[in-house]
C-alpha positions in Angstrom: -97.4 -8.0 -32.8 -95.8 -7.1 -29.4 -97.6 -4.9 -26.8 -95.7 -1.7 -26.0 -94.9 -3.1 -22.7 -93.6 -5.8 -24.0 -90.9 -3.9 -25.7 -90.1 -2.1 -22.3 -89.8 -5.7 -20.4 -87.4 -6.7 -23.4 -85.4 -3.4 -22.8 -85.5 -4.0 -18.9 -84.6 -7.3 -19.2 -81.5 -6.4 -21.5 -80.4 -3.5 -19.0 -80.6 -5.9 -16.1 -78.8 -8.6 -17.7 -76.1 -6.2 -19.1 -75.6 -4.9 -15.7 -75.4 -8.2 -14.1 -73.0 -9.5 -16.6 -70.7 -6.5 -16.2 -70.6 -6.7 -12.3 -69.8 -10.4 -12.3 -66.9 -10.0 -14.7 -65.7 -7.1 -12.7 -65.9 -4.9 -15.3 -68.2 -2.3 -13.0 -69.0 -2.3 -9.1 -72.4 -3.0 -7.9 -72.1 0.3 -6.1 -71.3 2.2 -9.1 -74.0 4.8 -10.0 -74.5 3.5 -13.7 -74.9 -0.3 -12.4 -77.5 1.0 -9.8 -79.6 3.4 -12.5 -79.5 0.5 -14.9 -80.8 -1.9 -12.3 -83.4 0.7 -11.3 -84.7 1.5 -14.7 -84.4 -2.0 -15.8 -86.7 -3.1 -13.1 -89.2 -0.3 -13.5 -89.8 -1.4 -17.0 -90.0 -5.0 -16.0 -92.5 -3.9 -13.0 -94.9 -2.0 -15.7 -95.1 -5.1 -17.7 -95.9 -7.1 -14.7 -98.6 -4.6 -13.9 -100.1 -4.8 -17.2 -100.3 -8.7 -16.9 -101.3 -8.4 -13.2 -98.3 -10.6 -11.9 -98.4 -8.6 -8.4 -95.8 -10.7 -6.6 -93.4 -9.6 -9.5 -94.8 -5.9 -9.4 -93.8 -6.0 -5.4 -90.2 -7.4 -6.3 -89.6 -4.8 -8.9 -90.8 -1.8 -6.6 -88.6 -3.1 -3.9 -85.6 -3.8 -6.3 -85.6 -0.4 -7.9 -86.3 1.1 -4.5 -83.2 -0.2 -3.1 -81.1 0.9 -6.3 -82.6 4.3 -5.8 -82.0 4.4 -2.0 -78.2 3.4 -2.8 -77.9 6.1 -5.3 -79.5 8.9 -3.4 -78.4 8.0 0.2 -74.7 7.0 -0.1 -73.0 4.6 2.0 -71.4 6.6 4.7 -68.5 3.9 5.0 -67.4 5.1 1.3 
């Protein structure tokens, strides 16, 4: 039986891959709130699993990745 954190990791992975696939096919912009929220939530879910398994470099990557996504959501680029 899978641990609860593993279900979250699979969901996080699916969210990130879906957003990336849509972005690379030109269906969504990497600056779109839906893309950024999907990436942030996906990374948080993957980061939780990384913390449970004590994979600290991956935890750091998840925190930074989600942090940049949240920054882009809440501090819009002045050029846009």
